[in-house]
N, CA, C and O atoms as CSV, one atom per row, in Angstrom:
chain,resi,resn,atom,element,x,y,z
A,1,MET,N,N,-48.755,59.746,8.329
A,1,MET,CA,C,-49.049,60.631,9.054
A,1,MET,C,C,-50.246,61.528,8.007
A,1,MET,O,O,-50.323,61.515,6.778
A,2,SER,N,N,-50.973,62.166,8.865
A,2,SER,CA,C,-52.625,62.603,7.962
A,2,SER,C,C,-51.593,63.989,7.485
A,2,SER,O,O,-50.631,64.482,8.073
A,3,GLU,N,N,-52.354,64.419,5.965
A,3,GLU,CA,C,-51.981,65.934,5.383
A,3,GLU,C,C,-52.165,67.005,6.609
A,3,GLU,O,O,-51.333,67.747,7.130
A,4,ALA,N,N,-53.911,66.769,6.947
A,4,ALA,CA,C,-53.967,67.957,7.908
A,4,ALA,C,C,-52.794,67.971,8.978
A,4,ALA,O,O,-52.321,69.100,9.108
A,5,SER,N,N,-52.227,67.034,9.747
A,5,SER,CA,C,-51.109,67.577,10.796
A,5,SER,C,C,-49.588,67.985,9.811
A,5,SER,O,O,-48.492,68.073,10.366
A,6,ASN,N,N,-49.699,68.114,8.917
A,6,ASN,CA,C,-48.607,68.763,7.836
A,6,ASN,C,C,-49.180,70.128,7.572
A,6,ASN,O,O,-48.369,71.010,7.287
A,7,ALA,N,N,-50.403,70.420,7.621
A,7,ALA,CA,C,-50.554,71.847,7.464
A,7,ALA,C,C,-50.247,72.946,8.399
A,7,ALA,O,O,-50.455,72.789,9.602
A,8,PRO,N,N,-49.700,74.201,7.866
A,8,PRO,CA,C,-49.497,75.266,9.201
A,8,PRO,C,C,-50.717,75.482,9.641
A,8,PRO,O,O,-51.766,75.202,9.061
A,9,ALA,N,N,-50.508,76.237,11.194
A,9,ALA,CA,C,-51.171,76.833,11.611
A,9,ALA,C,C,-51.724,77.877,10.782
A,9,ALA,O,O,-51.058,78.010,9.755
A,10,THR,N,N,-52.581,78.566,10.853
A,10,THR,CA,C,-53.366,79.739,10.336
A,10,THR,C,C,-52.612,80.813,10.539
A,10,THR,O,O,-52.483,81.386,11.620
A,11,VAL,N,N,-52.161,81.074,9.638
A,11,VAL,CA,C,-51.306,82.782,9.463
A,11,VAL,C,C,-51.869,83.985,9.253
A,11,VAL,O,O,-52.380,83.964,8.133
A,12,THR,N,N,-52.045,85.140,9.839
A,12,THR,CA,C,-52.423,86.258,8.892
A,12,THR,C,C,-52.079,86.530,7.784
A,12,THR,O,O,-50.849,86.547,7.828
A,13,ALA,N,N,-52.626,86.915,6.126
A,13,ALA,CA,C,-52.076,87.218,5.459
A,13,ALA,C,C,-52.016,88.802,4.962
A,13,ALA,O,O,-52.761,89.760,5.167
A,14,LYS,N,N,-50.849,88.642,4.251
A,14,LYS,CA,C,-50.417,90.287,4.074
A,14,LYS,C,C,-51.132,90.634,3.007
A,14,LYS,O,O,-51.828,89.878,2.328
A,15,PRO,N,N,-50.893,92.242,2.795
A,15,PRO,CA,C,-51.247,92.972,2.137
A,15,PRO,C,C,-51.157,92.441,0.641
A,15,PRO,O,O,-50.015,92.059,0.387
A,16,GLU,N,N,-52.131,92.299,-0.520
A,16,GLU,CA,C,-51.428,91.838,-1.376
A,16,GLU,C,C,-50.590,92.940,-2.504
A,16,GLU,O,O,-51.053,94.080,-2.534
A,17,ILE,N,N,-49.824,92.750,-3.088
A,17,ILE,CA,C,-49.425,93.218,-3.758
A,17,ILE,C,C,-48.456,93.205,-5.590
A,17,ILE,O,O,-48.184,92.122,-6.107
A,18,THR,N,N,-48.265,93.902,-5.951
A,18,THR,CA,C,-48.508,94.196,-7.681
A,18,THR,C,C,-46.949,93.087,-8.016
A,18,THR,O,O,-46.022,92.866,-7.237
A,19,PHE,N,N,-47.108,92.658,-9.196
A,19,PHE,CA,C,-46.078,92.033,-10.005
A,19,PHE,C,C,-44.635,92.854,-9.715
A,19,PHE,O,O,-43.549,92.493,-9.262
A,20,ASP,N,N,-45.204,94.229,-10.237
A,20,ASP,CA,C,-44.024,95.106,-9.691
A,20,ASP,C,C,-43.233,95.288,-8.533
A,20,ASP,O,O,-42.129,95.809,-8.370
A,21,ASP,N,N,-43.993,94.774,-7.803
A,21,ASP,CA,C,-43.376,95.156,-6.485
A,21,ASP,C,C,-42.702,93.569,-6.357
A,21,ASP,O,O,-41.623,93.545,-5.766
A,22,PHE,N,N,-43.027,92.751,-6.663
A,22,PHE,CA,C,-42.399,91.946,-6.419
A,22,PHE,C,C,-41.446,91.881,-7.234
A,22,PHE,O,O,-40.449,92.037,-6.529
A,23,ALA,N,N,-41.065,91.725,-8.465
A,23,ALA,CA,C,-40.211,92.221,-8.986
A,23,ALA,C,C,-38.527,92.629,-8.738
A,23,ALA,O,O,-37.399,92.340,-9.137
A,24,LYS,N,N,-39.350,93.631,-7.653
A,24,LYS,CA,C,-37.965,94.588,-7.304
A,24,LYS,C,C,-37.497,94.285,-6.171
A,24,LYS,O,O,-37.140,95.114,-5.334
A,25,VAL,N,N,-37.446,92.783,-6.009
A,25,VAL,CA,C,-37.077,91.995,-5.289
A,25,VAL,C,C,-35.655,91.009,-5.658
A,25,VAL,O,O,-35.795,90.264,-6.629
A,26,ASP,N,N,-34.275,90.970,-4.919
A,26,ASP,CA,C,-33.527,89.800,-5.188
A,26,ASP,C,C,-33.258,89.229,-5.049
A,26,ASP,O,O,-32.192,89.329,-4.443
A,27,LEU,N,N,-33.630,88.129,-5.286
A,27,LEU,CA,C,-33.725,86.333,-4.465
A,27,LEU,C,C,-32.351,85.886,-4.682
A,27,LEU,O,O,-32.083,85.603,-5.850
A,28,ARG,N,N,-31.457,85.763,-3.850
A,28,ARG,CA,C,-30.249,85.160,-4.370
A,28,ARG,C,C,-29.415,83.804,-3.134
A,28,ARG,O,O,-29.067,83.779,-1.953
A,29,VAL,N,N,-29.419,83.162,-3.930
A,29,VAL,CA,C,-28.552,81.821,-3.448
A,29,VAL,C,C,-27.155,82.281,-2.255
A,29,VAL,O,O,-26.809,83.445,-2.456
A,30,ALA,N,N,-26.717,81.905,-1.634
A,30,ALA,CA,C,-25.527,82.019,-0.667
A,30,ALA,C,C,-25.524,80.939,0.413
A,30,ALA,O,O,-26.363,80.263,1.009
A,31,ARG,N,N,-23.765,81.131,0.386
A,31,ARG,CA,C,-23.190,79.757,1.138
A,31,ARG,C,C,-23.269,80.414,2.664
A,31,ARG,O,O,-22.959,81.603,2.734
A,32,ILE,N,N,-23.629,79.788,3.806
A,32,ILE,CA,C,-23.414,80.008,4.818
A,32,ILE,C,C,-21.443,79.653,5.193
A,32,ILE,O,O,-20.836,78.587,5.090
A,33,THR,N,N,-20.993,80.859,5.574
A,33,THR,CA,C,-19.905,80.357,6.115
A,33,THR,C,C,-18.835,80.927,6.736
A,33,THR,O,O,-17.620,80.907,6.538
A,34,HIS,N,N,-19.798,81.610,7.794
A,34,HIS,CA,C,-19.478,81.432,9.387
A,34,HIS,C,C,-20.574,81.563,10.012
A,34,HIS,O,O,-21.341,82.412,9.557
A,35,ALA,N,N,-20.938,80.914,11.036
A,35,ALA,CA,C,-21.936,81.722,11.964
A,35,ALA,C,C,-21.549,81.450,13.698
A,35,ALA,O,O,-20.945,80.484,14.167
A,36,GLU,N,N,-22.054,82.513,14.353
A,36,GLU,CA,C,-22.014,82.901,15.371
A,36,GLU,C,C,-23.438,83.013,16.082
A,36,GLU,O,O,-24.554,82.960,15.564
A,37,ASN,N,N,-23.012,83.218,17.675
A,37,ASN,CA,C,-24.048,83.539,18.804
A,37,ASN,C,C,-23.979,85.375,18.740
A,37,ASN,O,O,-22.967,85.884,19.223
A,38,HIS,N,N,-25.137,86.378,18.104
A,38,HIS,CA,C,-24.967,87.581,18.710
A,38,HIS,C,C,-24.639,87.737,19.278
A,38,HIS,O,O,-25.035,87.045,20.216
A,39,PRO,N,N,-23.598,88.682,19.633
A,39,PRO,CA,C,-22.995,89.253,21.033
A,39,PRO,C,C,-23.898,90.291,21.760
A,39,PRO,O,O,-23.321,91.058,22.531
A,40,ASN,N,N,-25.237,90.408,21.609
A,40,ASN,CA,C,-25.988,91.216,21.845
A,40,ASN,C,C,-27.528,91.028,21.928
A,40,ASN,O,O,-28.410,91.832,22.227
A,41,ALA,N,N,-27.580,89.659,21.557
A,41,ALA,CA,C,-29.322,89.681,21.336
A,41,ALA,C,C,-29.301,88.556,21.502
A,41,ALA,O,O,-28.674,87.904,20.668
A,42,ASP,N,N,-30.018,87.768,22.725
A,42,ASP,CA,C,-30.610,86.162,22.557
A,42,ASP,C,C,-31.298,85.462,21.910
A,42,ASP,O,O,-31.174,84.250,22.086
A,43,LYS,N,N,-32.090,85.862,21.111
A,43,LYS,CA,C,-32.356,85.054,19.643
A,43,LYS,C,C,-31.838,85.305,18.471
A,43,LYS,O,O,-32.484,84.968,17.479
A,44,LEU,N,N,-30.730,85.867,18.339
A,44,LEU,CA,C,-29.963,86.466,16.646
A,44,LEU,C,C,-28.662,85.142,16.857
A,44,LEU,O,O,-28.115,84.601,17.818
A,45,LEU,N,N,-28.583,85.036,15.301
A,45,LEU,CA,C,-27.282,84.690,15.193
A,45,LEU,C,C,-26.502,85.309,14.077
A,45,LEU,O,O,-27.056,85.458,12.988
A,46,LYS,N,N,-25.434,85.630,14.232
A,46,LYS,CA,C,-24.876,86.480,13.157
A,46,LYS,C,C,-24.276,85.533,11.510
A,46,LYS,O,O,-23.632,84.504,11.719
A,47,LEU,N,N,-24.392,85.722,10.814
A,47,LEU,CA,C,-23.937,84.580,9.438
A,47,LEU,C,C,-22.977,85.527,8.734
A,47,LEU,O,O,-23.059,86.721,8.447
A,48,GLN,N,N,-22.040,84.604,8.551
A,48,GLN,CA,C,-21.504,85.705,7.217
A,48,GLN,C,C,-21.586,84.830,6.244
A,48,GLN,O,O,-21.521,83.627,6.495
A,49,LEU,N,N,-21.773,85.394,4.728
A,49,LEU,CA,C,-22.256,84.615,3.758
A,49,LEU,C,C,-21.302,85.155,2.181
A,49,LEU,O,O,-21.009,86.252,1.705
A,50,ASP,N,N,-21.064,83.705,1.767
A,50,ASP,CA,C,-20.682,84.143,0.484
A,50,ASP,C,C,-21.551,84.591,-0.668
A,50,ASP,O,O,-22.021,83.553,-1.135
A,51,ASP,N,N,-21.984,85.605,-1.339
A,51,ASP,CA,C,-23.026,85.686,-1.826
A,51,ASP,C,C,-22.541,85.799,-3.354
A,51,ASP,O,O,-23.083,86.729,-3.950
A,52,GLY,N,N,-21.805,85.186,-3.964
A,52,GLY,CA,C,-21.282,85.398,-5.033
A,52,GLY,C,C,-20.955,86.516,-5.421
A,52,GLY,O,O,-20.917,86.475,-6.650
A,53,SER,N,N,-20.637,87.727,-4.969
A,53,SER,CA,C,-20.212,89.041,-4.911
A,53,SER,C,C,-19.085,89.410,-5.084
A,53,SER,O,O,-18.853,90.489,-5.628
A,54,GLY,N,N,-17.656,88.188,-4.446
A,54,GLY,CA,C,-16.725,88.852,-4.060
A,54,GLY,C,C,-16.607,89.362,-2.664
A,54,GLY,O,O,-15.614,89.144,-1.969
A,55,THR,N,N,-17.618,90.029,-2.281
A,55,THR,CA,C,-17.773,90.675,-0.958
A,55,THR,C,C,-18.478,89.845,-0.213
A,55,THR,O,O,-19.588,89.367,-0.447
A,56,PRO,N,N,-17.461,89.625,1.112
A,56,PRO,CA,C,-18.449,88.632,2.070
A,56,PRO,C,C,-19.677,89.694,2.295
A,56,PRO,O,O,-19.659,90.922,2.205
A,57,ARG,N,N,-20.605,88.921,2.577
A,57,ARG,CA,C,-21.860,89.807,3.491
A,57,ARG,C,C,-22.566,89.048,4.822
A,57,ARG,O,O,-22.643,87.820,4.850
A,58,GLN,N,N,-22.966,89.710,5.690
A,58,GLN,CA,C,-23.162,89.674,7.008
A,58,GLN,C,C,-24.804,89.812,7.020
A,58,GLN,O,O,-25.364,90.628,6.288
A,59,ILE,N,N,-25.498,88.977,7.880
A,59,ILE,CA,C,-26.873,88.980,8.284
A,59,ILE,C,C,-26.817,88.328,9.754
A,59,ILE,O,O,-26.032,87.527,10.262
A,60,CYS,N,N,-27.944,88.979,10.229
A,60,CYS,CA,C,-28.547,88.615,11.671
A,60,CYS,C,C,-29.865,88.513,11.015
A,60,CYS,O,O,-30.568,89.302,10.384
A,61,ALA,N,N,-29.992,86.943,11.473
A,61,ALA,CA,C,-30.984,86.213,11.712
A,61,ALA,C,C,-31.544,85.743,13.253
A,61,ALA,O,O,-30.748,85.397,14.126
A,62,GLY,N,N,-33.103,85.777,13.487
A,62,GLY,CA,C,-33.611,85.274,14.328
A,62,GLY,C,C,-34.093,84.082,14.381
A,62,GLY,O,O,-35.288,83.787,14.349
A,63,ILE,N,N,-32.806,83.060,14.496
A,63,ILE,CA,C,-33.106,81.452,14.133
A,63,ILE,C,C,-32.840,80.747,14.826
A,63,ILE,O,O,-33.103,79.547,14.745
A,64,LYS,N,N,-31.875,81.625,16.249
A,64,LYS,CA,C,-31.099,80.806,17.398
A,64,LYS,C,C,-31.649,79.671,17.733
A,64,LYS,O,O,-31.161,78.621,17.315
A,65,SER,N,N,-32.815,79.676,18.585
A,65,SER,CA,C,-33.741,78.615,19.124
A,65,SER,C,C,-33.680,77.181,17.985
A,65,SER,O,O,-33.876,76.014,18.324
A,66,HIS,N,N,-33.454,77.521,17.016
A,66,HIS,CA,C,-33.668,76.462,16.128
A,66,HIS,C,C,-32.459,75.783,15.490
A,66,HIS,O,O,-32.451,74.606,15.129
A,67,TYR,N,N,-31.696,76.419,15.411
A,67,TYR,CA,C,-30.272,76.037,14.755
A,67,TYR,C,C,-28.812,76.393,15.532
A,67,TYR,O,O,-28.583,77.543,15.908
A,68,THR,N,N,-28.088,75.566,15.685
A,68,THR,CA,C,-26.456,76.095,15.917
A,68,THR,C,C,-25.616,76.615,15.446
A,68,THR,O,O,-25.109,75.708,14.785
A,69,PRO,N,N,-24.886,77.710,15.234
A,69,PRO,CA,C,-24.135,77.780,14.708
A,69,PRO,C,C,-23.367,76.888,13.696
A,69,PRO,O,O,-23.209,77.234,12.525
A,70,GLU,N,N,-22.831,75.558,14.280
A,70,GLU,CA,C,-22.720,74.562,13.366
A,70,GLU,C,C,-23.426,73.908,12.676
A,70,GLU,O,O,-22.925,73.425,11.660
A,71,GLN,N,N,-24.558,73.707,12.919
A,71,GLN,CA,C,-25.399,73.268,11.937
A,71,GLN,C,C,-25.768,73.875,10.723
A,71,GLN,O,O,-26.489,73.339,9.881
A,72,LEU,N,N,-25.064,75.465,10.602
A,72,LEU,CA,C,-25.446,75.910,9.202
A,72,LEU,C,C,-24.183,76.231,8.313
A,72,LEU,O,O,-24.291,76.557,7.131
A,73,VAL,N,N,-22.866,76.103,9.035
A,73,VAL,CA,C,-21.730,76.584,8.337
A,73,VAL,C,C,-22.265,75.241,6.844
A,73,VAL,O,O,-22.909,74.213,7.054
A,74,GLY,N,N,-21.814,75.652,5.641
A,74,GLY,CA,C,-22.064,75.157,4.023
A,74,GLY,C,C,-23.023,75.003,3.831
A,74,GLY,O,O,-23.240,74.693,2.660
A,75,LYS,N,N,-24.018,75.073,4.578
A,75,LYS,CA,C,-25.603,74.942,3.508
A,75,LYS,C,C,-25.425,75.979,3.386
A,75,LYS,O,O,-24.833,76.862,4.008
A,76,HIS,N,N,-26.221,75.853,2.124
A,76,HIS,CA,C,-26.887,77.665,0.831
A,76,HIS,C,C,-28.177,77.330,1.297
A,76,HIS,O,O,-28.746,76.281,1.599
A,77,ILE,N,N,-28.583,78.971,1.257
A,77,ILE,CA,C,-29.608,79.032,1.503
A,77,ILE,C,C,-30.485,80.261,0.440
A,77,ILE,O,O,-29.786,80.748,-0.448
A,78,VAL,N,N,-31.762,80.677,0.516
A,78,VAL,CA,C,-31.617,81.724,-0.146
A,78,VAL,C,C,-31.938,83.457,0.497
A,78,VAL,O,O,-32.450,83.404,1.616
A,79,ILE,N,N,-31.788,84.457,0.138
A,79,ILE,CA,C,-31.339,85.385,1.141
A,79,ILE,C,C,-32.479,86.765,-0.104
A,79,ILE,O,O,-32.914,86.641,-1.249
A,80,VAL,N,N,-32.532,87.598,0.630
A,80,VAL,CA,C,-32.745,88.528,-0.169
A,80,VAL,C,C,-31.753,89.658,-0.170
A,80,VAL,O,O,-31.532,90.544,0.655
A,81,ALA,N,N,-31.335,89.432,-1.084
A,81,ALA,CA,C,-29.796,90.465,-1.597
A,81,ALA,C,C,-29.840,92.240,-1.095
A,81,ALA,O,O,-29.004,92.967,-0.558
A,82,ASN,N,N,-31.110,92.435,-1.531
A,82,ASN,CA,C,-31.397,94.437,-1.882
A,82,ASN,C,C,-32.380,94.475,-1.138
A,82,ASN,O,O,-33.448,94.938,-1.537
A,83,LEU,N,N,-32.172,93.867,0.424
A,83,LEU,CA,C,-32.682,94.706,1.317
A,83,LEU,C,C,-31.974,95.650,1.956
A,83,LEU,O,O,-30.753,95.542,1.845
A,84,ALA,N,N,-32.377,96.525,2.579
A,84,ALA,CA,C,-31.036,98.114,3.037
A,84,ALA,C,C,-30.965,97.371,3.751
A,84,ALA,O,O,-31.752,96.491,4.101
A,85,PRO,N,N,-29.426,97.795,4.240
A,85,PRO,CA,C,-28.782,97.624,5.816
A,85,PRO,C,C,-29.356,97.954,6.808
A,85,PRO,O,O,-30.123,98.896,6.610
A,86,ARG,N,N,-29.317,97.490,8.078
A,86,ARG,CA,C,-30.256,97.806,9.184
A,86,ARG,C,C,-29.547,97.153,10.321
A,86,ARG,O,O,-29.426,95.943,10.516
A,87,GLN,N,N,-29.111,98.108,11.019
A,87,GLN,CA,C,-28.453,98.296,12.815
A,87,GLN,C,C,-29.385,96.637,13.074
A,87,GLN,O,O,-30.544,96.761,12.679
A,88,LEU,N,N,-29.124,95.398,13.559
A,88,LEU,CA,C,-29.535,94.731,14.331
A,88,LEU,C,C,-28.730,94.604,15.666
A,88,LEU,O,O,-27.594,94.137,15.576
A,89,ARG,N,N,-29.311,95.058,17.183
A,89,ARG,CA,C,-28.314,95.227,18.430
A,89,ARG,C,C,-27.094,95.598,17.834
A,89,ARG,O,O,-26.404,94.668,17.415
A,90,GLY,N,N,-26.816,96.352,17.746
A,90,GLY,CA,C,-25.198,97.213,17.523
A,90,GLY,C,C,-24.567,96.157,16.188
A,90,GLY,O,O,-23.405,96.458,15.916
A,91,GLU,N,N,-25.078,95.104,15.411
A,91,GLU,CA,C,-24.623,94.966,13.959
A,91,GLU,C,C,-25.308,94.647,13.179
A,91,GLU,O,O,-26.406,94.102,13.299
A,92,GLU,N,N,-24.552,95.052,11.938
A,92,GLU,CA,C,-25.237,95.533,10.386
A,92,GLU,C,C,-25.567,94.265,10.474
A,92,GLU,O,O,-24.992,93.376,11.103
A,93,SER,N,N,-26.716,94.200,9.683
A,93,SER,CA,C,-27.650,93.354,8.814
A,93,SER,C,C,-27.772,93.817,7.281
A,93,SER,O,O,-28.253,94.907,6.975
A,94,ARG,N,N,-27.247,92.802,6.263
A,94,ARG,CA,C,-27.617,93.339,4.990
A,94,ARG,C,C,-28.030,92.225,4.142
A,94,ARG,O,O,-27.472,91.616,3.229
A,95,GLY,N,N,-29.199,92.134,4.725
A,95,GLY,CA,C,-30.223,91.496,3.478
A,95,GLY,C,C,-30.878,90.363,4.703
A,95,GLY,O,O,-30.937,90.631,5.903
A,96,MET,N,N,-31.279,89.230,4.154
A,96,MET,CA,C,-32.206,88.328,4.821
A,96,MET,C,C,-32.409,87.106,4.468
A,96,MET,O,O,-32.875,86.810,3.368
A,97,LEU,N,N,-32.194,86.547,5.060
A,97,LEU,CA,C,-32.352,84.343,5.287
A,97,LEU,C,C,-34.151,84.568,4.473
A,97,LEU,O,O,-34.896,85.519,4.711
A,98,LEU,N,N,-34.369,83.742,3.801
A,98,LEU,CA,C,-36.196,83.069,3.987
A,98,LEU,C,C,-35.868,81.576,4.786
A,98,LEU,O,O,-34.985,80.718,4.775
A,99,ALA,N,N,-37.104,81.830,5.451
A,99,ALA,CA,C,-37.586,80.820,5.739
A,99,ALA,C,C,-38.688,80.422,6.080
A,99,ALA,O,O,-39.352,81.449,6.216
A,100,ALA,N,N,-39.580,79.196,6.407
A,100,ALA,CA,C,-40.975,78.939,6.243
A,100,ALA,C,C,-40.766,78.543,7.612
A,100,ALA,O,O,-39.645,78.194,7.983
A,101,SER,N,N,-42.265,78.581,8.794
A,101,SER,CA,C,-42.619,78.076,10.012
A,101,SER,C,C,-43.500,77.259,9.754
A,101,SER,O,O,-43.572,76.840,8.599
A,102,ASP,N,N,-44.341,76.839,10.663
A,102,ASP,CA,C,-45.911,76.143,10.984
A,102,ASP,C,C,-46.650,77.002,11.570
A,102,ASP,O,O,-47.849,77.001,11.290
A,103,ALA,N,N,-46.140,77.937,12.516
A,103,ALA,CA,C,-46.897,78.771,13.201
A,103,ALA,C,C,-45.890,79.981,12.942
A,103,ALA,O,O,-44.715,80.012,12.575
A,104,GLU,N,N,-47.250,81.423,13.436
A,104,GLU,CA,C,-46.401,82.989,13.695
A,104,GLU,C,C,-45.009,83.053,14.750
A,104,GLU,O,O,-44.559,82.162,15.471
A,105,LYS,N,N,-44.679,84.017,14.607
A,105,LYS,CA,C,-43.867,84.423,15.683
A,105,LYS,C,C,-44.164,84.493,16.879
A,105,LYS,O,O,-45.137,85.210,17.114
A,106,GLY,N,N,-43.541,83.868,17.985
A,106,GLY,CA,C,-44.135,83.624,19.367
A,106,GLY,C,C,-44.975,83.224,19.448
A,106,GLY,O,O,-45.865,83.666,20.175
A,107,ALA,N,N,-45.099,81.832,18.472
A,107,ALA,CA,C,-45.985,80.805,19.082
A,107,ALA,C,C,-45.318,80.264,20.165
A,107,ALA,O,O,-44.160,80.652,20.320
A,108,ALA,N,N,-45.823,79.357,21.057
A,108,ALA,CA,C,-45.076,78.734,21.552
A,108,ALA,C,C,-44.062,76.976,21.043
A,108,ALA,O,O,-43.024,76.524,21.525
A,109,GLU,N,N,-44.936,76.439,19.952
A,109,GLU,CA,C,-44.429,75.620,19.531
A,109,GLU,C,C,-44.507,76.067,17.907
A,109,GLU,O,O,-45.434,76.276,17.124
A,110,ARG,N,N,-43.152,76.100,17.827
A,110,ARG,CA,C,-43.127,76.465,15.779
A,110,ARG,C,C,-41.900,76.175,15.041
A,110,ARG,O,O,-41.047,77.062,15.022
A,111,SER,N,N,-41.741,75.403,14.612
A,111,SER,CA,C,-40.715,74.866,13.709
A,111,SER,C,C,-40.008,75.967,12.264
A,111,SER,O,O,-40.818,76.805,11.867
A,112,VAL,N,N,-39.301,75.965,11.898
A,112,VAL,CA,C,-38.761,76.938,11.230
A,112,VAL,C,C,-37.740,75.913,10.607
A,112,VAL,O,O,-37.064,74.988,11.055
A,113,VAL,N,N,-37.927,76.478,9.402
A,113,VAL,CA,C,-37.109,75.634,7.868
A,113,VAL,C,C,-36.655,76.737,7.127
A,113,VAL,O,O,-37.376,77.694,6.845
A,114,LEU,N,N,-35.186,76.598,6.725
A,114,LEU,CA,C,-34.610,77.196,5.951
A,114,LEU,C,C,-35.070,77.286,4.963
A,114,LEU,O,O,-35.754,76.265,4.887
A,115,ILE,N,N,-35.248,78.062,3.687
A,115,ILE,CA,C,-35.272,77.266,2.330
A,115,ILE,C,C,-33.964,78.118,1.483
A,115,ILE,O,O,-33.658,79.291,1.267
A,116,SER,N,N,-33.318,76.480,1.102
A,116,SER,CA,C,-32.418,76.146,0.349
A,116,SER,C,C,-32.661,76.296,-0.949
A,116,SER,O,O,-33.691,76.925,-1.192
A,117,PRO,N,N,-31.807,75.776,-2.218
A,117,PRO,CA,C,-31.941,75.137,-3.430
A,117,PRO,C,C,-31.769,73.869,-3.532
A,117,PRO,O,O,-30.760,73.654,-2.862
A,118,GLY,N,N,-32.298,72.458,-4.151
A,118,GLY,CA,C,-32.807,71.712,-3.734
A,118,GLY,C,C,-31.355,70.443,-3.989
A,118,GLY,O,O,-31.227,69.325,-3.490
A,119,VAL,N,N,-30.295,71.314,-5.106
A,119,VAL,CA,C,-29.351,70.432,-5.397
A,119,VAL,C,C,-28.157,71.669,-5.644
A,119,VAL,O,O,-28.320,72.752,-6.205
A,120,ASP,N,N,-27.468,71.360,-5.301
A,120,ASP,CA,C,-25.889,72.433,-5.080
A,120,ASP,C,C,-25.736,73.448,-6.645
A,120,ASP,O,O,-25.528,73.005,-7.774
A,121,ILE,N,N,-25.919,74.884,-6.238
A,121,ILE,CA,C,-26.010,75.666,-7.244
A,121,ILE,C,C,-24.799,76.817,-6.666
A,121,ILE,O,O,-24.482,77.103,-5.511
A,122,ALA,N,N,-24.398,77.217,-7.700
A,122,ALA,CA,C,-23.211,78.597,-6.985
A,122,ALA,C,C,-23.691,79.782,-6.472
A,122,ALA,O,O,-24.633,80.401,-6.965
A,123,PRO,N,N,-22.988,80.156,-5.370
A,123,PRO,CA,C,-23.841,81.697,-4.634
A,123,PRO,C,C,-23.779,82.404,-5.653
A,123,PRO,O,O,-22.971,82.492,-6.577
A,124,GLY,N,N,-24.861,82.981,-5.354
A,124,GLY,CA,C,-24.750,84.378,-6.177
A,124,GLY,C,C,-26.109,84.153,-7.840
A,124,GLY,O,O,-26.428,84.820,-8.824
A,125,ALA,N,N,-26.427,82.989,-7.308
A,125,ALA,CA,C,-27.431,82.491,-8.749
A,125,ALA,C,C,-28.601,83.033,-8.049
A,125,ALA,O,O,-28.903,83.382,-6.908
A,126,VAL,N,N,-29.187,82.948,-9.333
A,126,VAL,CA,C,-30.512,84.167,-9.028
A,126,VAL,C,C,-31.779,83.520,-8.559
A,126,VAL,O,O,-31.598,82.310,-8.699
A,127,VAL,N,N,-32.623,83.675,-8.214
A,127,VAL,CA,C,-33.587,83.113,-7.684
A,127,VAL,C,C,-35.118,83.543,-8.702
A,127,VAL,O,O,-35.106,84.684,-9.163
A,128,SER,N,N,-36.044,82.888,-8.942
A,128,SER,CA,C,-37.272,83.698,-10.308
A,128,SER,C,C,-37.703,82.976,-9.849
A,128,SER,O,O,-38.859,82.666,-10.135
């Protein structure tokens, strides 16, 4: 496979931020303990996470067309832990998982890969 075929499609760059802006983002490792289809959305999965805090965390993620709930349980992922909670179709989402994609949202063909640590590490580990 050539390097060109591994290159992502052209994506629109986001505005530049300062290091201080980036330093505000709390990236943590979390383990998916339960996953299910979101009851009110066709593209969302509802995930229960162990984020190392001792309190379960729920996030909703638009990855249903790329993963089944069964594929996700037990996986370690990287989340934005300090994102303000928000309601997504009637369910609270307290954070966001990180994923890479080879095309922008809405593209006809798009691969989505969850960002995860290369080796097992405890939930709650800080990503820096």
